[in-house]
C-alpha positions, 0 to 999 in steps of 0.5 A: 345523421351519423357522427363518428368519432376517430379519437381512440384511447388506450386500453387499460391492458396496453397502459399496463403493459407499458407501464410494466415494461417502463419499469423494467428498463428504468430498474435495470438502468438504475441497477447498472448506475449502481454497479458503475458507482460500485466499481468506480468506489473500488477502483478509487480505493485501489488506486489510493492503495497503490499511491500510499505503498508507492509513497511508503516504498519510496521513503523506505527504499531512499533510506535503505538505499544510502544505509551505512554499515554499523562498524560500532555495533550500536543500532544493529550487530557489529559490522552488519548492514541491516537487522530484521527482529520481532517485526522491526527492520533497523539500520543506520542511515546515511547520517549515522542516526538508527533508523526503524520501520515496522508495522503497528496498528495496520500502519507502516511506521518509522523511527528515526533516532535524532543524533543517535546511532542507538534507537530512541524516539517515537514511531511515526506512521508512514501510510495513513488511515486510508489503507489497512496494511495486513502484511510488511516484511523485509527479506535479505534478498539472497545476500547476508544481513552482515554481508562480507562480499556481496552487495546487501540487498533488501526485498520488501513484501507489503500487503494492503487491504482496501477499506471499501470492498474486499481487494487485497494487493501484495507489493514488493520491492527490492533495494540495494545499498548504494554504499559498497561494503569495502572500505577505501582508506 
């Protein structure tokens, strides 16, 4: 009596090769997933940087746009629109109060001297700890700080570094006063 056994198994070599191929495929998939997560984290951090700087720019440009010429010289030089000295940008805001911006401990800070045209009070941050501001500067945008005839312009430059990864972005905006430097009496 001849009984044939048609059940055939896998050899040890076939199992080892299959396992090795499976391990390579899974390792590749895990690497792709980890890379995608890293890229997503970096993109979210970059998005946060853009949001922070957008808010700071909006806050600063709104105040600067409505600045007044300091006729008495209490906040900035007499008849000047702005002053940028020792890293502090100063001007008279629309309510006649001295307002200032500066970079301090990796954050942009502001100070508004309530009911006063002289610099008083404490600075408060307008950017959060979620980003590191590494540079803040104000340029006169081609006009004089104490502009006599030309409309005053201010160019704000901000350099921000992400807390995640090594991403760094430079931002720039230019703003001009809405109040003309002429008096209508």
